[in-house]
C-alpha positions as protocol buffer text, in pm:
chain_id: "A"
residue {
  index: 1
  type: UNK
  ca { x: 0 y: 0 z: 0 }
}
residue {
  index: 2
  type: UNK
  ca { x: 158 y: 328 z: -105 }
}
residue {
  index: 3
  type: UNK
  ca { x: 112 y: 641 z: 94 }
}
residue {
  index: 4
  type: UNK
  ca { x: 68 y: 997 z: -25 }
}
residue {
  index: 5
  type: UNK
  ca { x: 417 y: 1102 z: 84 }
}
residue {
  index: 6
  type: UNK
  ca { x: 571 y: 822 z: -127 }
}
residue {
  index: 7
  type: UNK
  ca { x: 378 y: 928 z: -437 }
}
residue {
  index: 8
  type: UNK
  ca { x: 482 y: 1290 z: -387 }
}
residue {
  index: 9
  type: UNK
  ca { x: 846 y: 1194 z: -333 }
}
residue {
  index: 10
  type: UNK
  ca { x: 840 y: 966 z: -635 }
}
residue {
  index: 11
  type: UNK
  ca { x: 707 y: 1243 z: -860 }
}
residue {
  index: 12
  type: UNK
  ca { x: 969 y: 1489 z: -730 }
}
residue {
  index: 13
  type: UNK
  ca { x: 1257 y: 1244 z: -781 }
}
residue {
  index: 14
  type: UNK
  ca { x: 1140 y: 1159 z: -1134 }
}
residue {
  index: 15
  type: UNK
  ca { x: 1117 y: 1530 z: -1221 }
}
residue {
  index: 16
  type: UNK
  ca { x: 1464 y: 1597 z: -1081 }
}
residue {
  index: 17
  type: UNK
  ca { x: 1619 y: 1303 z: -1266 }
}
residue {
  index: 18
  type: UNK
  ca { x: 1437 y: 1406 z: -1583 }
}
residue {
  index: 19
  type: UNK
  ca { x: 1583 y: 1755 z: -1556 }
}
residue {
  index: 20
  type: UNK
  ca { x: 1933 y: 1610 z: -1501 }
}
residue {
  index: 21
  type: UNK
  ca { x: 1895 y: 1389 z: -1808 }
}
residue {
  index: 22
  type: UNK
  ca { x: 1766 y: 1680 z: -2014 }
}
residue {
  index: 23
  type: UNK
  ca { x: 2068 y: 1887 z: -1911 }
}
residue {
  index: 24
  type: UNK
  ca { x: 2312 y: 1607 z: -2000 }
}
residue {
  index: 25
  type: UNK
  ca { x: 2149 y: 1552 z: -2339 }
}
residue {
  index: 26
  type: UNK
  ca { x: 2157 y: 1925 z: -2409 }
}
residue {
  index: 27
  type: UNK
  ca { x: 2531 y: 1935 z: -2331 }
}
residue {
  index: 28
  type: UNK
  ca { x: 2585 y: 1642 z: -2569 }
}
residue {
  index: 29
  type: UNK
  ca { x: 2394 y: 1823 z: -2844 }
}
residue {
  index: 30
  type: UNK
  ca { x: 2598 y: 2142 z: -2792 }
}
residue {
  index: 31
  type: UNK
  ca { x: 2931 y: 1953 z: -2794 }
}
residue {
  index: 32
  type: UNK
  ca { x: 2839 y: 1750 z: -3101 }
}
residue {
  index: 33
  type: UNK
  ca { x: 2725 y: 2065 z: -3279 }
}
residue {
  index: 34
  type: UNK
  ca { x: 3052 y: 2244 z: -3196 }
}
residue {
  index: 35
  type: UNK
  ca { x: 3257 y: 1952 z: -3328 }
}
residue {
  index: 36
  type: UNK
  ca { x: 3039 y: 1926 z: -3637 }
}
residue {
  index: 37
  type: UNK
  ca { x: 3089 y: 2295 z: -3713 }
}
residue {
  index: 38
  type: UNK
  ca { x: 3467 y: 2256 z: -3670 }
}
residue {
  index: 39
  type: UNK
  ca { x: 3472 y: 1966 z: -3913 }
}
residue {
  index: 40
  type: UNK
  ca { x: 3258 y: 2148 z: -4165 }
}
residue {
  index: 41
  type: UNK
  ca { x: 3483 y: 2454 z: -4150 }
}
residue {
  index: 42
  type: UNK
  ca { x: 3823 y: 2284 z: -4126 }
}
residue {
  index: 43
  type: UNK
  ca { x: 3769 y: 1927 z: -4250 }
}
residue {
  index: 44
  type: UNK
  ca { x: 3809 y: 1587 z: -4087 }
}
residue {
  index: 45
  type: UNK
  ca { x: 4138 y: 1512 z: -3915 }
}
residue {
  index: 46
  type: UNK
  ca { x: 4332 y: 1236 z: -4094 }
}
residue {
  index: 47
  type: UNK
  ca { x: 4674 y: 1087 z: -4030 }
}
residue {
  index: 48
  type: UNK
  ca { x: 4901 y: 1108 z: -4336 }
}
residue {
  index: 49
  type: UNK
  ca { x: 5260 y: 988 z: -4311 }
}
residue {
  index: 50
  type: UNK
  ca { x: 5252 y: 1027 z: -3934 }
}
residue {
  index: 51
  type: UNK
  ca { x: 5116 y: 1384 z: -3946 }
}
residue {
  index: 52
  type: UNK
  ca { x: 4763 y: 1509 z: -3884 }
}
residue {
  index: 53
  type: UNK
  ca { x: 4603 y: 1685 z: -4179 }
}
residue {
  index: 54
  type: UNK
  ca { x: 4252 y: 1816 z: -4238 }
}
residue {
  index: 55
  type: UNK
  ca { x: 4065 y: 1665 z: -4531 }
}
residue {
  index: 56
  type: UNK
  ca { x: 3752 y: 1846 z: -4654 }
}
residue {
  index: 57
  type: UNK
  ca { x: 3427 y: 1674 z: -4563 }
}
residue {
  index: 58
  type: UNK
  ca { x: 3287 y: 1471 z: -4854 }
}
residue {
  index: 59
  type: UNK
  ca { x: 2993 y: 1599 z: -5057 }
}
residue {
  index: 60
  type: UNK
  ca { x: 2786 y: 1298 z: -4944 }
}
residue {
  index: 61
  type: UNK
  ca { x: 2851 y: 1375 z: -4578 }
}
residue {
  index: 62
  type: UNK
  ca { x: 2778 y: 1745 z: -4635 }
}
residue {
  index: 63
  type: UNK
  ca { x: 2448 y: 1656 z: -4800 }
}
residue {
  index: 64
  type: UNK
  ca { x: 2352 y: 1428 z: -4510 }
}
residue {
  index: 65
  type: UNK
  ca { x: 2449 y: 1682 z: -4246 }
}
residue {
  index: 66
  type: UNK
  ca { x: 2263 y: 1965 z: -4415 }
}
residue {
  index: 67
  type: UNK
  ca { x: 1950 y: 1757 z: -4482 }
}
residue {
  index: 68
  type: UNK
  ca { x: 1929 y: 1618 z: -4130 }
}
residue {
  index: 69
  type: UNK
  ca { x: 2004 y: 1955 z: -3972 }
}
residue {
  index: 70
  type: UNK
  ca { x: 1745 y: 2129 z: -4189 }
}
residue {
  index: 71
  type: UNK
  ca { x: 1479 y: 1871 z: -4100 }
}
residue {
  index: 72
  type: UNK
  ca { x: 1556 y: 1885 z: -3727 }
}
residue {
  index: 73
  type: UNK
  ca { x: 1547 y: 2266 z: -3728 }
}
residue {
  index: 74
  type: UNK
  ca { x: 1212 y: 2261 z: -3908 }
}
residue {
  index: 75
  type: UNK
  ca { x: 1074 y: 2014 z: -3654 }
}
residue {
  index: 76
  type: UNK
  ca { x: 1196 y: 2231 z: -3367 }
}
residue {
  index: 77
  type: UNK
  ca { x: 1021 y: 2529 z: -3525 }
}
residue {
  index: 78
  type: UNK
  ca { x: 707 y: 2323 z: -3597 }
}
residue {
  index: 79
  type: UNK
  ca { x: 767 y: 2391 z: -3966 }
}
residue {
  index: 80
  type: UNK
  ca { x: 821 y: 2039 z: -4092 }
}
residue {
  index: 81
  type: UNK
  ca { x: 861 y: 2038 z: -4469 }
}
residue {
  index: 82
  type: UNK
  ca { x: 784 y: 1669 z: -4500 }
}
residue {
  index: 83
  type: UNK
  ca { x: 489 y: 1561 z: -4707 }
}
residue {
  index: 84
  type: UNK
  ca { x: 165 y: 1610 z: -4521 }
}
residue {
  index: 85
  type: UNK
  ca { x: 7 y: 1290 z: -4400 }
}
residue {
  index: 86
  type: UNK
  ca { x: -288 y: 1190 z: -4608 }
}
residue {
  index: 87
  type: UNK
  ca { x: -591 y: 1020 z: -4471 }
}
residue {
  index: 88
  type: UNK
  ca { x: -651 y: 685 z: -4631 }
}
residue {
  index: 89
  type: UNK
  ca { x: -934 y: 701 z: -4882 }
}
residue {
  index: 90
  type: UNK
  ca { x: -1067 y: 346 z: -4870 }
}
residue {
  index: 91
  type: UNK
  ca { x: -1272 y: 380 z: -5189 }
}
residue {
  index: 92
  type: UNK
  ca { x: -966 y: 487 z: -5390 }
}
residue {
  index: 93
  type: UNK
  ca { x: -758 y: 212 z: -5231 }
}
residue {
  index: 94
  type: UNK
  ca { x: -1022 y: -50 z: -5314 }
}
residue {
  index: 95
  type: UNK
  ca { x: -1042 y: 73 z: -5674 }
}
residue {
  index: 96
  type: UNK
  ca { x: -662 y: 66 z: -5712 }
}
residue {
  index: 97
  type: UNK
  ca { x: -638 y: -285 z: -5570 }
}
residue {
  index: 98
  type: UNK
  ca { x: -920 y: -409 z: -5793 }
}
residue {
  index: 99
  type: UNK
  ca { x: -754 y: -256 z: -6101 }
}
residue {
  index: 100
  type: UNK
  ca { x: -421 y: -414 z: -6003 }
}
residue {
  index: 101
  type: UNK
  ca { x: -580 y: -757 z: -5952 }
}
residue {
  index: 102
  type: UNK
  ca { x: -767 y: -732 z: -6283 }
}
residue {
  index: 103
  type: UNK
  ca { x: -448 y: -636 z: -6470 }
}
residue {
  index: 104
  type: UNK
  ca { x: -261 y: -924 z: -6310 }
}
residue {
  index: 105
  type: UNK
  ca { x: -532 y: -1171 z: -6405 }
}
residue {
  index: 106
  type: UNK
  ca { x: -529 y: -1040 z: -6763 }
}
residue {
  index: 107
  type: UNK
  ca { x: -149 y: -1086 z: -6782 }
}
residue {
  index: 108
  type: UNK
  ca { x: -185 y: -1440 z: -6652 }
}
residue {
  index: 109
  type: UNK
  ca { x: -459 y: -1520 z: -6907 }
}
residue {
  index: 110
  type: UNK
  ca { x: -244 y: -1385 z: -7192 }
}
residue {
  index: 111
  type: UNK
  ca { x: 52 y: -1586 z: -7064 }
}
residue {
  index: 112
  type: UNK
  ca { x: -151 y: -1911 z: -7066 }
}
residue {
  index: 113
  type: UNK
  ca { x: -294 y: -1838 z: -7414 }
}
residue {
  index: 114
  type: UNK
  ca { x: 50 y: -1774 z: -7565 }
}
residue {
  index: 115
  type: UNK
  ca { x: 185 y: -2106 z: -7433 }
}
residue {
  index: 116
  type: UNK
  ca { x: -108 y: -2328 z: -7535 }
}
């Protein structure tokens, strides 16, 4: 049997731990962002003949970074540019499936007729 003081304490501890986790995750995001910016500006560090050099980030990696960052920023601003979700129109779906099945049956009939 739980008592009121236990429920209150439990809620307070969960809130405190949640705030600690949020702070830690925020620090990780800031550190990762700082390192990402450094790599974008100066390139990735690579070891060449025993010496560290900076190699420009590849076009593929730049495209991924920019696309992901753009999408995350849009989500944070509630401005997602992704395709709007469409409600399923069951009548259109049924018609499409029926047309597909009919076309498949017609192909099968033609295949049997050409062999026989």
